PDB file of N, CA, C and O in Angstrom:
ATOM      1  N   MET A   1      20.941   7.621 -19.776  1.00  0.00           N
ATOM      2  CA  MET A   1      21.542   8.752 -19.099  1.00  0.00           C
ATOM      3  C   MET A   1      22.944   8.957 -19.677  1.00  0.00           C
ATOM      4  O   MET A   1      23.736   8.018 -19.743  1.00  0.00           O
ATOM      5  N   ILE A   2      23.234  10.141 -20.079  1.00  0.00           N
ATOM      6  CA  ILE A   2      24.542  10.460 -20.646  1.00  0.00           C
ATOM      7  C   ILE A   2      25.581  10.500 -19.525  1.00  0.00           C
ATOM      8  O   ILE A   2      25.358  11.099 -18.473  1.00  0.00           O
ATOM      9  N   GLY A   3      26.706   9.859 -19.772  1.00  0.00           N
ATOM     10  CA  GLY A   3      27.789   9.905 -18.800  1.00  0.00           C
ATOM     11  C   GLY A   3      27.656   8.937 -17.643  1.00  0.00           C
ATOM     12  O   GLY A   3      28.376   9.066 -16.653  1.00  0.00           O
ATOM     13  N   SER A   4      26.754   7.971 -17.739  1.00  0.00           N
ATOM     14  CA  SER A   4      26.569   7.052 -16.616  1.00  0.00           C
ATOM     15  C   SER A   4      27.466   5.827 -16.698  1.00  0.00           C
ATOM     16  O   SER A   4      27.509   5.036 -15.756  1.00  0.00           O
ATOM     17  N   ALA A   5      28.185   5.654 -17.807  1.00  0.00           N
ATOM     18  CA  ALA A   5      29.022   4.463 -17.983  1.00  0.00           C
ATOM     19  C   ALA A   5      30.014   4.258 -16.848  1.00  0.00           C
ATOM     20  O   ALA A   5      30.119   3.135 -16.353  1.00  0.00           O
ATOM     21  N   PRO A   6      30.754   5.284 -16.400  1.00  0.00           N
ATOM     22  CA  PRO A   6      31.685   5.051 -15.287  1.00  0.00           C
ATOM     23  C   PRO A   6      30.972   4.566 -14.019  1.00  0.00           C
ATOM     24  O   PRO A   6      31.488   3.701 -13.312  1.00  0.00           O
ATOM     25  N   ALA A   7      29.812   5.110 -13.736  1.00  0.00           N
ATOM     26  CA  ALA A   7      29.055   4.679 -12.547  1.00  0.00           C
ATOM     27  C   ALA A   7      28.604   3.233 -12.711  1.00  0.00           C
ATOM     28  O   ALA A   7      28.712   2.438 -11.777  1.00  0.00           O
ATOM     29  N   GLU A   8      28.104   2.894 -13.879  1.00  0.00           N
ATOM     30  CA  GLU A   8      27.649   1.520 -14.126  1.00  0.00           C
ATOM     31  C   GLU A   8      28.813   0.536 -14.030  1.00  0.00           C
ATOM     32  O   GLU A   8      28.650  -0.563 -13.499  1.00  0.00           O
ATOM     33  N   ASP A   9      29.979   0.918 -14.535  1.00  0.00           N
ATOM     34  CA  ASP A   9      31.167   0.060 -14.434  1.00  0.00           C
ATOM     35  C   ASP A   9      31.533  -0.163 -12.974  1.00  0.00           C
ATOM     36  O   ASP A   9      31.837  -1.284 -12.568  1.00  0.00           O
ATOM     37  N   THR A  10      31.504   0.900 -12.191  1.00  0.00           N
ATOM     38  CA  THR A  10      31.826   0.792 -10.764  1.00  0.00           C
ATOM     39  C   THR A  10      30.832  -0.116 -10.049  1.00  0.00           C
ATOM     40  O   THR A  10      31.222  -0.931  -9.212  1.00  0.00           O
ATOM     41  N   LEU A  11      29.560   0.022 -10.374  1.00  0.00           N
ATOM     42  CA  LEU A  11      28.541  -0.830  -9.755  1.00  0.00           C
ATOM     43  C   LEU A  11      28.739  -2.293 -10.118  1.00  0.00           C
ATOM     44  O   LEU A  11      28.592  -3.164  -9.261  1.00  0.00           O
ATOM     45  N   ARG A  12      29.072  -2.577 -11.377  1.00  0.00           N
ATOM     46  CA  ARG A  12      29.327  -3.965 -11.789  1.00  0.00           C
ATOM     47  C   ARG A  12      30.516  -4.549 -11.036  1.00  0.00           C
ATOM     48  O   ARG A  12      30.469  -5.688 -10.570  1.00  0.00           O
ATOM     49  N   GLU A  13      31.584  -3.760 -10.922  1.00  0.00           N
ATOM     50  CA  GLU A  13      32.778  -4.233 -10.211  1.00  0.00           C
ATOM     51  C   GLU A  13      32.468  -4.480  -8.732  1.00  0.00           C
ATOM     52  O   GLU A  13      32.880  -5.494  -8.169  1.00  0.00           O
ATOM     53  N   ALA A  14      31.750  -3.559  -8.112  1.00  0.00           N
ATOM     54  CA  ALA A  14      31.409  -3.713  -6.699  1.00  0.00           C
ATOM     55  C   ALA A  14      30.514  -4.926  -6.484  1.00  0.00           C
ATOM     56  O   ALA A  14      30.676  -5.645  -5.499  1.00  0.00           O
ATOM     57  N   SER A  15      29.580  -5.159  -7.387  1.00  0.00           N
ATOM     58  CA  SER A  15      28.704  -6.331  -7.288  1.00  0.00           C
ATOM     59  C   SER A  15      29.506  -7.619  -7.387  1.00  0.00           C
ATOM     60  O   SER A  15      29.248  -8.576  -6.657  1.00  0.00           O
ATOM     61  N   ALA A  16      30.476  -7.642  -8.288  1.00  0.00           N
ATOM     62  CA  ALA A  16      31.311  -8.831  -8.449  1.00  0.00           C
ATOM     63  C   ALA A  16      32.109  -9.111  -7.180  1.00  0.00           C
ATOM     64  O   ALA A  16      32.240 -10.261  -6.761  1.00  0.00           O
ATOM     65  N   VAL A  17      32.639  -8.057  -6.573  1.00  0.00           N
ATOM     66  CA  VAL A  17      33.391  -8.222  -5.321  1.00  0.00           C
ATOM     67  C   VAL A  17      32.470  -8.750  -4.225  1.00  0.00           C
ATOM     68  O   VAL A  17      32.841  -9.657  -3.479  1.00  0.00           O
ATOM     69  N   ALA A  18      31.280  -8.183  -4.130  1.00  0.00           N
ATOM     70  CA  ALA A  18      30.323  -8.616  -3.099  1.00  0.00           C
ATOM     71  C   ALA A  18      29.921 -10.074  -3.311  1.00  0.00           C
ATOM     72  O   ALA A  18      29.840 -10.843  -2.353  1.00  0.00           O
ATOM     73  N   ARG A  19      29.671 -10.451  -4.560  1.00  0.00           N
ATOM     74  CA  ARG A  19      29.318 -11.858  -4.842  1.00  0.00           C
ATOM     75  C   ARG A  19      30.481 -12.779  -4.481  1.00  0.00           C
ATOM     76  O   ARG A  19      30.278 -13.861  -3.930  1.00  0.00           O
ATOM     77  N   GLY A  20      31.693 -12.342  -4.794  1.00  0.00           N
ATOM     78  CA  GLY A  20      32.875 -13.133  -4.457  1.00  0.00           C
ATOM     79  C   GLY A  20      33.038 -13.314  -2.963  1.00  0.00           C
ATOM     80  O   GLY A  20      33.627 -14.296  -2.512  1.00  0.00           O
ATOM     81  N   ALA A  21      32.515 -12.366  -2.190  1.00  0.00           N
ATOM     82  CA  ALA A  21      32.588 -12.451  -0.729  1.00  0.00           C
ATOM     83  C   ALA A  21      31.395 -13.196  -0.143  1.00  0.00           C
ATOM     84  O   ALA A  21      31.298 -13.361   1.073  1.00  0.00           O
ATOM     85  N   GLY A  22      30.475 -13.653  -1.017  1.00  0.00           N
ATOM     86  CA  GLY A  22      29.364 -14.461  -0.534  1.00  0.00           C
ATOM     87  C   GLY A  22      28.014 -13.777  -0.491  1.00  0.00           C
ATOM     88  O   GLY A  22      27.035 -14.395  -0.072  1.00  0.00           O
ATOM     89  N   ALA A  23      27.925 -12.525  -0.910  1.00  0.00           N
ATOM     90  CA  ALA A  23      26.634 -11.840  -0.915  1.00  0.00           C
ATOM     91  C   ALA A  23      25.743 -12.459  -1.981  1.00  0.00           C
ATOM     92  O   ALA A  23      26.208 -12.795  -3.070  1.00  0.00           O
ATOM     93  N   THR A  24      24.466 -12.608  -1.664  1.00  0.00           N
ATOM     94  CA  THR A  24      23.552 -13.225  -2.620  1.00  0.00           C
ATOM     95  C   THR A  24      22.465 -12.273  -3.093  1.00  0.00           C
ATOM     96  O   THR A  24      21.963 -12.424  -4.206  1.00  0.00           O
ATOM     97  N   LYS A  25      22.096 -11.314  -2.288  1.00  0.00           N
ATOM     98  CA  LYS A  25      21.059 -10.354  -2.695  1.00  0.00           C
ATOM     99  C   LYS A  25      21.709  -8.990  -2.897  1.00  0.00           C
ATOM    100  O   LYS A  25      21.970  -8.260  -1.941  1.00  0.00           O
ATOM    101  N   ILE A  26      21.963  -8.664  -4.158  1.00  0.00           N
ATOM    102  CA  ILE A  26      22.632  -7.409  -4.492  1.00  0.00           C
ATOM    103  C   ILE A  26      21.754  -6.649  -5.470  1.00  0.00           C
ATOM    104  O   ILE A  26      21.390  -7.170  -6.524  1.00  0.00           O
ATOM    105  N   GLU A  27      21.418  -5.430  -5.124  1.00  0.00           N
ATOM    106  CA  GLU A  27      20.662  -4.566  -6.015  1.00  0.00           C
ATOM    107  C   GLU A  27      21.447  -3.273  -6.175  1.00  0.00           C
ATOM    108  O   GLU A  27      21.907  -2.692  -5.192  1.00  0.00           O
ATOM    109  N   THR A  28      21.596  -2.828  -7.404  1.00  0.00           N
ATOM    110  CA  THR A  28      22.336  -1.596  -7.660  1.00  0.00           C
ATOM    111  C   THR A  28      21.501  -0.662  -8.519  1.00  0.00           C
ATOM    112  O   THR A  28      20.603  -1.098  -9.239  1.00  0.00           O
ATOM    113  N   PHE A  29      21.804   0.621  -8.436  1.00  0.00           N
ATOM    114  CA  PHE A  29      21.227   1.609  -9.337  1.00  0.00           C
ATOM    115  C   PHE A  29      22.106   2.836  -9.320  1.00  0.00           C
ATOM    116  O   PHE A  29      22.749   3.148  -8.318  1.00  0.00           O
ATOM    117  N   ALA A  30      22.126   3.526 -10.438  1.00  0.00           N
ATOM    118  CA  ALA A  30      22.849   4.795 -10.533  1.00  0.00           C
ATOM    119  C   ALA A  30      21.814   5.908 -10.513  1.00  0.00           C
ATOM    120  O   ALA A  30      20.746   5.782 -11.113  1.00  0.00           O
ATOM    121  N   SER A  31      22.125   6.975  -9.836  1.00  0.00           N
ATOM    122  CA  SER A  31      21.177   8.076  -9.711  1.00  0.00           C
ATOM    123  C   SER A  31      21.908   9.408  -9.799  1.00  0.00           C
ATOM    124  O   SER A  31      23.076   9.518  -9.425  1.00  0.00           O
ATOM    125  N   VAL A  32      21.216  10.400 -10.291  1.00  0.00           N
ATOM    126  CA  VAL A  32      21.766  11.736 -10.394  1.00  0.00           C
ATOM    127  C   VAL A  32      21.230  12.559  -9.232  1.00  0.00           C
ATOM    128  O   VAL A  32      20.035  12.530  -8.940  1.00  0.00           O
ATOM    129  N   GLY A  33      22.116  13.292  -8.572  1.00  0.00           N
ATOM    130  CA  GLY A  33      21.678  14.154  -7.485  1.00  0.00           C
ATOM    131  C   GLY A  33      22.775  14.338  -6.469  1.00  0.00           C
ATOM    132  O   GLY A  33      23.884  13.825  -6.622  1.00  0.00           O
ATOM    133  N   ALA A  34      22.450  15.080  -5.426  1.00  0.00           N
ATOM    134  CA  ALA A  34      23.406  15.295  -4.337  1.00  0.00           C
ATOM    135  C   ALA A  34      23.639  13.951  -3.639  1.00  0.00           C
ATOM    136  O   ALA A  34      22.677  13.299  -3.232  1.00  0.00           O
ATOM    137  N   PRO A  35      24.897  13.529  -3.494  1.00  0.00           N
ATOM    138  CA  PRO A  35      25.196  12.194  -2.974  1.00  0.00           C
ATOM    139  C   PRO A  35      24.521  11.868  -1.640  1.00  0.00           C
ATOM    140  O   PRO A  35      23.965  10.781  -1.481  1.00  0.00           O
ATOM    141  N   VAL A  36      24.564  12.780  -0.698  1.00  0.00           N
ATOM    142  CA  VAL A  36      23.995  12.497   0.622  1.00  0.00           C
ATOM    143  C   VAL A  36      22.491  12.268   0.511  1.00  0.00           C
ATOM    144  O   VAL A  36      21.969  11.302   1.068  1.00  0.00           O
ATOM    145  N   SER A  37      21.803  13.133  -0.193  1.00  0.00           N
ATOM    146  CA  SER A  37      20.352  12.995  -0.350  1.00  0.00           C
ATOM    147  C   SER A  37      19.983  11.713  -1.081  1.00  0.00           C
ATOM    148  O   SER A  37      19.033  11.030  -0.702  1.00  0.00           O
ATOM    149  N   VAL A  38      20.739  11.383  -2.136  1.00  0.00           N
ATOM    150  CA  VAL A  38      20.472  10.163  -2.896  1.00  0.00           C
ATOM    151  C   VAL A  38      20.680   8.932  -2.026  1.00  0.00           C
ATOM    152  O   VAL A  38      19.858   8.016  -2.048  1.00  0.00           O
ATOM    153  N   LEU A  39      21.764   8.895  -1.263  1.00  0.00           N
ATOM    154  CA  LEU A  39      22.031   7.742  -0.395  1.00  0.00           C
ATOM    155  C   LEU A  39      20.960   7.574   0.674  1.00  0.00           C
ATOM    156  O   LEU A  39      20.484   6.464   0.913  1.00  0.00           O
ATOM    157  N   LEU A  40      20.587   8.663   1.309  1.00  0.00           N
ATOM    158  CA  LEU A  40      19.574   8.585   2.365  1.00  0.00           C
ATOM    159  C   LEU A  40      18.216   8.182   1.800  1.00  0.00           C
ATOM    160  O   LEU A  40      17.497   7.400   2.422  1.00  0.00           O
ATOM    161  N   ALA A  41      17.859   8.701   0.639  1.00  0.00           N
ATOM    162  CA  ALA A  41      16.591   8.340   0.016  1.00  0.00           C
ATOM    163  C   ALA A  41      16.576   6.862  -0.376  1.00  0.00           C
ATOM    164  O   ALA A  41      15.562   6.187  -0.200  1.00  0.00           O
ATOM    165  N   ALA A  42      17.685   6.360  -0.902  1.00  0.00           N
ATOM    166  CA  ALA A  42      17.765   4.950  -1.283  1.00  0.00           C
ATOM    167  C   ALA A  42      17.635   4.046  -0.058  1.00  0.00           C
ATOM    168  O   ALA A  42      16.943   3.029  -0.102  1.00  0.00           O
ATOM    169  N   ALA A  43      18.297   4.415   1.024  1.00  0.00           N
ATOM    170  CA  ALA A  43      18.210   3.617   2.256  1.00  0.00           C
ATOM    171  C   ALA A  43      16.780   3.603   2.784  1.00  0.00           C
ATOM    172  O   ALA A  43      16.298   2.572   3.255  1.00  0.00           O
ATOM    173  N   GLU A  44      16.107   4.739   2.707  1.00  0.00           N
ATOM    174  CA  GLU A  44      14.711   4.820   3.149  1.00  0.00           C
ATOM    175  C   GLU A  44      13.810   3.980   2.254  1.00  0.00           C
ATOM    176  O   GLU A  44      12.977   3.219   2.746  1.00  0.00           O
ATOM    177  N   LYS A  45      13.976   4.115   0.952  1.00  0.00           N
ATOM    178  CA  LYS A  45      13.143   3.373  -0.004  1.00  0.00           C
ATOM    179  C   LYS A  45      13.285   1.865   0.170  1.00  0.00           C
ATOM    180  O   LYS A  45      12.302   1.130   0.080  1.00  0.00           O
ATOM    181  N   GLU A  46      14.496   1.412   0.417  1.00  0.00           N
ATOM    182  CA  GLU A  46      14.762  -0.022   0.561  1.00  0.00           C
ATOM    183  C   GLU A  46      14.565  -0.525   1.992  1.00  0.00           C
ATOM    184  O   GLU A  46      14.721  -1.717   2.257  1.00  0.00           O
ATOM    185  N   ALA A  47      14.224   0.372   2.908  1.00  0.00           N
ATOM    186  CA  ALA A  47      14.075   0.020   4.324  1.00  0.00           C
ATOM    187  C   ALA A  47      15.334  -0.686   4.836  1.00  0.00           C
ATOM    188  O   ALA A  47      15.256  -1.698   5.532  1.00  0.00           O
ATOM    189  N   ALA A  48      16.486  -0.134   4.478  1.00  0.00           N
ATOM    190  CA  ALA A  48      17.774  -0.736   4.843  1.00  0.00           C
ATOM    191  C   ALA A  48      18.018  -0.632   6.345  1.00  0.00           C
ATOM    192  O   ALA A  48      17.700   0.376   6.975  1.00  0.00           O
ATOM    193  N   ASP A  49      18.585  -1.689   6.899  1.00  0.00           N
ATOM    194  CA  ASP A  49      18.984  -1.685   8.304  1.00  0.00           C
ATOM    195  C   ASP A  49      20.335  -1.008   8.474  1.00  0.00           C
ATOM    196  O   ASP A  49      20.622  -0.420   9.517  1.00  0.00           O
ATOM    197  N   LEU A  50      21.160  -1.097   7.438  1.00  0.00           N
ATOM    198  CA  LEU A  50      22.522  -0.588   7.493  1.00  0.00           C
ATOM    199  C   LEU A  50      22.849   0.092   6.177  1.00  0.00           C
ATOM    200  O   LEU A  50      22.557  -0.438   5.106  1.00  0.00           O
ATOM    201  N   LEU A  51      23.451   1.259   6.259  1.00  0.00           N
ATOM    202  CA  LEU A  51      23.902   1.994   5.082  1.00  0.00           C
ATOM    203  C   LEU A  51      25.418   1.974   5.092  1.00  0.00           C
ATOM    204  O   LEU A  51      26.039   2.468   6.033  1.00  0.00           O
ATOM    205  N   VAL A  52      26.021   1.408   4.055  1.00  0.00           N
ATOM    206  CA  VAL A  52      27.470   1.321   3.944  1.00  0.00           C
ATOM    207  C   VAL A  52      27.939   2.396   2.970  1.00  0.00           C
ATOM    208  O   VAL A  52      27.471   2.464   1.834  1.00  0.00           O
ATOM    209  N   VAL A  53      28.870   3.235   3.428  1.00  0.00           N
ATOM    210  CA  VAL A  53      29.356   4.354   2.629  1.00  0.00           C
ATOM    211  C   VAL A  53      30.868   4.263   2.521  1.00  0.00           C
ATOM    212  O   VAL A  53      31.557   4.074   3.524  1.00  0.00           O
ATOM    213  N   GLY A  54      31.383   4.398   1.310  1.00  0.00           N
ATOM    214  CA  GLY A  54      32.824   4.374   1.099  1.00  0.00           C
ATOM    215  C   GLY A  54      33.448   5.718   1.416  1.00  0.00           C
ATOM    216  O   GLY A  54      32.812   6.763   1.273  1.00  0.00           O
ATOM    217  N   SER A  55      34.693   5.681   1.845  1.00  0.00           N
ATOM    218  CA  SER A  55      35.444   6.897   2.133  1.00  0.00           C
ATOM    219  C   SER A  55      36.833   6.753   1.544  1.00  0.00           C
ATOM    220  O   SER A  55      37.526   5.767   1.794  1.00  0.00           O
ATOM    221  N   ARG A  56      37.234   7.735   0.767  1.00  0.00           N
ATOM    222  CA  ARG A  56      38.569   7.687   0.169  1.00  0.00           C
ATOM    223  C   ARG A  56      39.628   8.234   1.111  1.00  0.00           C
ATOM    224  O   ARG A  56      40.816   8.200   0.789  1.00  0.00           O
ATOM    225  N   GLY A  57      39.223   8.733   2.257  1.00  0.00           N
ATOM    226  CA  GLY A  57      40.193   9.215   3.232  1.00  0.00           C
ATOM    227  C   GLY A  57      40.839  10.522   2.855  1.00  0.00           C
ATOM    228  O   GLY A  57      41.982  10.782   3.230  1.00  0.00           O
ATOM    229  N   LEU A  58      40.128  11.349   2.119  1.00  0.00           N
ATOM    230  CA  LEU A  58      40.675  12.644   1.733  1.00  0.00           C
ATOM    231  C   LEU A  58      40.541  13.599   2.902  1.00  0.00           C
ATOM    232  O   LEU A  58      39.439  14.035   3.232  1.00  0.00           O
ATOM    233  N   ASN A  59      41.629  13.914   3.512  1.00  0.00           N
ATOM    234  CA  ASN A  59      41.617  14.767   4.698  1.00  0.00           C
ATOM    235  C   ASN A  59      42.230  16.120   4.349  1.00  0.00           C
ATOM    236  O   ASN A  59      43.263  16.510   4.893  1.00  0.00           O
ATOM    237  N   THR A  60      41.571  16.828   3.429  1.00  0.00           N
ATOM    238  CA  THR A  60      42.086  18.127   2.994  1.00  0.00           C
ATOM    239  C   THR A  60      41.369  19.233   3.738  1.00  0.00           C
ATOM    240  O   THR A  60      40.325  19.006   4.349  1.00  0.00           O
ATOM    241  N   LEU A  61      41.923  20.418   3.687  1.00  0.00           N
ATOM    242  CA  LEU A  61      41.273  21.574   4.305  1.00  0.00           C
ATOM    243  C   LEU A  61      39.903  21.796   3.687  1.00  0.00           C
ATOM    244  O   LEU A  61      38.929  22.050   4.396  1.00  0.00           O
ATOM    245  N   LYS A  62      39.827  21.700   2.367  1.00  0.00           N
ATOM    246  CA  LYS A  62      38.542  21.870   1.687  1.00  0.00           C
ATOM    247  C   LYS A  62      37.532  20.841   2.194  1.00  0.00           C
ATOM    248  O   LYS A  62      36.378  21.180   2.455  1.00  0.00           O
ATOM    249  N   GLY A  63      37.958  19.600   2.330  1.00  0.00           N
ATOM    250  CA  GLY A  63      37.073  18.544   2.813  1.00  0.00           C
ATOM    251  C   GLY A  63      36.595  18.799   4.224  1.00  0.00           C
ATOM    252  O   GLY A  63      35.441  18.524   4.553  1.00  0.00           O
ATOM    253  N   ARG A  64      37.472  19.321   5.060  1.00  0.00           N
ATOM    254  CA  ARG A  64      37.076  19.598   6.450  1.00  0.00           C
ATOM    255  C   ARG A  64      36.135  20.792   6.540  1.00  0.00           C
ATOM    256  O   ARG A  64      35.247  20.818   7.391  1.00  0.00           O
ATOM    257  N   ILE A  65      36.322  21.776   5.672  1.00  0.00           N
ATOM    258  CA  ILE A  65      35.451  22.957   5.694  1.00  0.00           C
ATOM    259  C   ILE A  65      34.070  22.620   5.128  1.00  0.00           C
ATOM    260  O   ILE A  65      33.047  22.969   5.716  1.00  0.00           O
ATOM    261  N   LEU A  66      34.053  21.942   3.990  1.00  0.00           N
ATOM    262  CA  LEU A  66      32.790  21.642   3.329  1.00  0.00           C
ATOM    263  C   LEU A  66      32.109  20.409   3.905  1.00  0.00           C
ATOM    264  O   LEU A  66      30.904  20.235   3.724  1.00  0.00           O
ATOM    265  N   GLY A  67      32.839  19.567   4.582  1.00  0.00           N
ATOM    266  CA  GLY A  67      32.288  18.316   5.087  1.00  0.00           C
ATOM    267  C   GLY A  67      32.397  17.244   4.026  1.00  0.00           C
ATOM    268  O   GLY A  67      32.529  17.547   2.840  1.00  0.00           O
ATOM    269  N   SER A  68      32.344  16.017   4.438  1.00  0.00           N
ATOM    270  CA  SER A  68      32.456  14.922   3.490  1.00  0.00           C
ATOM    271  C   SER A  68      31.127  14.182   3.425  1.00  0.00           C
ATOM    272  O   SER A  68      30.294  14.293   4.324  1.00  0.00           O
ATOM    273  N   VAL A  69      30.944  13.434   2.360  1.00  0.00           N
ATOM    274  CA  VAL A  69      29.718  12.655   2.204  1.00  0.00           C
ATOM    275  C   VAL A  69      29.548  11.676   3.363  1.00  0.00           C
ATOM    276  O   VAL A  69      28.472  11.634   3.959  1.00  0.00           O
ATOM    277  N   PRO A  70      30.575  10.883   3.708  1.00  0.00           N
ATOM    278  CA  PRO A  70      30.372   9.946   4.823  1.00  0.00           C
ATOM    279  C   PRO A  70      29.996  10.637   6.140  1.00  0.00           C
ATOM    280  O   PRO A  70      29.117  10.162   6.859  1.00  0.00           O
ATOM    281  N   SER A  71      30.651  11.741   6.452  1.00  0.00           N
ATOM    282  CA  SER A  71      30.337  12.389   7.729  1.00  0.00           C
ATOM    283  C   SER A  71      28.942  12.996   7.714  1.00  0.00           C
ATOM    284  O   SER A  71      28.248  12.972   8.731  1.00  0.00           O
ATOM    285  N   GLU A  72      28.523  13.537   6.581  1.00  0.00           N
ATOM    286  CA  GLU A  72      27.175  14.107   6.487  1.00  0.00           C
ATOM    287  C   GLU A  72      26.115  13.011   6.533  1.00  0.00           C
ATOM    288  O   GLU A  72      25.063  13.193   7.144  1.00  0.00           O
ATOM    289  N   VAL A  73      26.383  11.880   5.896  1.00  0.00           N
ATOM    290  CA  VAL A  73      25.453  10.751   5.957  1.00  0.00           C
ATOM    291  C   VAL A  73      25.315  10.292   7.404  1.00  0.00           C
ATOM    292  O   VAL A  73      24.207  10.044   7.878  1.00  0.00           O
ATOM    293  N   CYS A  74      26.439  10.181   8.102  1.00  0.00           N
ATOM    294  CA  CYS A  74      26.398   9.765   9.513  1.00  0.00           C
ATOM    295  C   CYS A  74      25.573  10.739  10.353  1.00  0.00           C
ATOM    296  O   CYS A  74      24.823  10.316  11.234  1.00  0.00           O
ATOM    297  N   ARG A  75      25.705  12.022  10.090  1.00  0.00           N
ATOM    298  CA  ARG A  75      24.951  13.023  10.852  1.00  0.00           C
ATOM    299  C   ARG A  75      23.453  12.952  10.581  1.00  0.00           C
ATOM    300  O   ARG A  75      22.644  13.114  11.494  1.00  0.00           O
ATOM    301  N   ARG A  76      23.084  12.710   9.323  1.00  0.00           N
ATOM    302  CA  ARG A  76      21.679  12.815   8.936  1.00  0.00           C
ATOM    303  C   ARG A  76      20.913  11.502   8.915  1.00  0.00           C
ATOM    304  O   ARG A  76      19.682  11.518   8.896  1.00  0.00           O
ATOM    305  N   ALA A  77      21.595  10.377   8.918  1.00  0.00           N
ATOM    306  CA  ALA A  77      20.914   9.085   8.784  1.00  0.00           C
ATOM    307  C   ALA A  77      20.140   8.723  10.048  1.00  0.00           C
ATOM    308  O   ALA A  77      20.557   9.017  11.168  1.00  0.00           O
ATOM    309  N   ASP A  78      19.003   8.078   9.827  1.00  0.00           N
ATOM    310  CA  ASP A  78      18.203   7.596  10.953  1.00  0.00           C
ATOM    311  C   ASP A  78      18.354   6.088  11.129  1.00  0.00           C
ATOM    312  O   ASP A  78      17.492   5.424  11.706  1.00  0.00           O
ATOM    313  N   ARG A  79      19.462   5.566  10.622  1.00  0.00           N
ATOM    314  CA  ARG A  79      19.781   4.136  10.732  1.00  0.00           C
ATOM    315  C   ARG A  79      21.296   4.003  10.887  1.00  0.00           C
ATOM    316  O   ARG A  79      22.019   4.994  10.778  1.00  0.00           O
ATOM    317  N   ASP A  80      21.771   2.803  11.138  1.00  0.00           N
ATOM    318  CA  ASP A  80      23.202   2.588  11.310  1.00  0.00           C
ATOM    319  C   ASP A  80      23.942   2.845   9.998  1.00  0.00           C
ATOM    320  O   ASP A  80      23.446   2.532   8.915  1.00  0.00           O
ATOM    321  N   VAL A  81      25.130   3.417  10.120  1.00  0.00           N
ATOM    322  CA  VAL A  81      25.977   3.711   8.971  1.00  0.00           C
ATOM    323  C   VAL A  81      27.355   3.100   9.227  1.00  0.00           C
ATOM    324  O   VAL A  81      27.935   3.279  10.298  1.00  0.00           O
ATOM    325  N   LEU A  82      27.863   2.383   8.241  1.00  0.00           N
ATOM    326  CA  LEU A  82      29.210   1.820   8.297  1.00  0.00           C
ATOM    327  C   LEU A  82      30.045   2.523   7.239  1.00  0.00           C
ATOM    328  O   LEU A  82      29.733   2.445   6.050  1.00  0.00           O
ATOM    329  N   VAL A  83      31.104   3.209   7.658  1.00  0.00           N
ATOM    330  CA  VAL A  83      31.993   3.891   6.727  1.00  0.00           C
ATOM    331  C   VAL A  83      33.177   2.971   6.467  1.00  0.00           C
ATOM    332  O   VAL A  83      33.863   2.541   7.395  1.00  0.00           O
ATOM    333  N   VAL A  84      33.405   2.679   5.198  1.00  0.00           N
ATOM    334  CA  VAL A  84      34.453   1.743   4.791  1.00  0.00           C
ATOM    335  C   VAL A  84      35.514   2.507   4.011  1.00  0.00           C
ATOM    336  O   VAL A  84      35.202   3.208   3.048  1.00  0.00           O
ATOM    337  N   ARG A  85      36.740   2.372   4.421  1.00  0.00           N
ATOM    338  CA  ARG A  85      37.857   3.024   3.721  1.00  0.00           C
ATOM    339  C   ARG A  85      38.076   2.285   2.406  1.00  0.00           C
ATOM    340  O   ARG A  85      38.300   1.075   2.407  1.00  0.00           O
ATOM    341  N   THR A  86      38.015   2.996   1.291  1.00  0.00           N
ATOM    342  CA  THR A  86      38.201   2.382  -0.017  1.00  0.00           C
ATOM    343  C   THR A  86      39.634   2.627  -0.494  1.00  0.00           C
ATOM    344  O   THR A  86      40.310   3.548  -0.035  1.00  0.00           O
ATOM    345  N   ALA A  87      40.075   1.791  -1.413  1.00  0.00           N
ATOM    346  CA  ALA A  87      41.441   1.913  -1.928  1.00  0.00           C
ATOM    347  C   ALA A  87      41.601   3.195  -2.717  1.00  0.00           C
ATOM    348  O   ALA A  87      40.665   3.658  -3.369  1.00  0.00           O
ATOM    349  N   ARG A  88      42.785   3.760  -2.654  1.00  0.00           N
ATOM    350  CA  ARG A  88      43.070   4.974  -3.431  1.00  0.00           C
ATOM    351  C   ARG A  88      43.741   4.632  -4.714  1.00  0.00           C
ATOM    352  O   ARG A  88      44.058   5.523  -5.502  1.00  0.00           O
TER     353      ARG A  88
END
């Protein structure tokens, strides 16, 4: 996939952090598509009990009008969602 290197780098870094915190079962994948749909489909496919979504805390007018990925995931998910504030 062209242009996937930044996503793959982010996934590797996140996996390393999770392993450092004691996680033992980590599966990652990069996917192309609308973020909310991709996240919900992945949670369904994996039969996840919990969906963890990062939030950069962008509280702009545009963000409030269009909605944010974390808030839309929370609205549409049929499972628990944990929104985690990520570093800026």
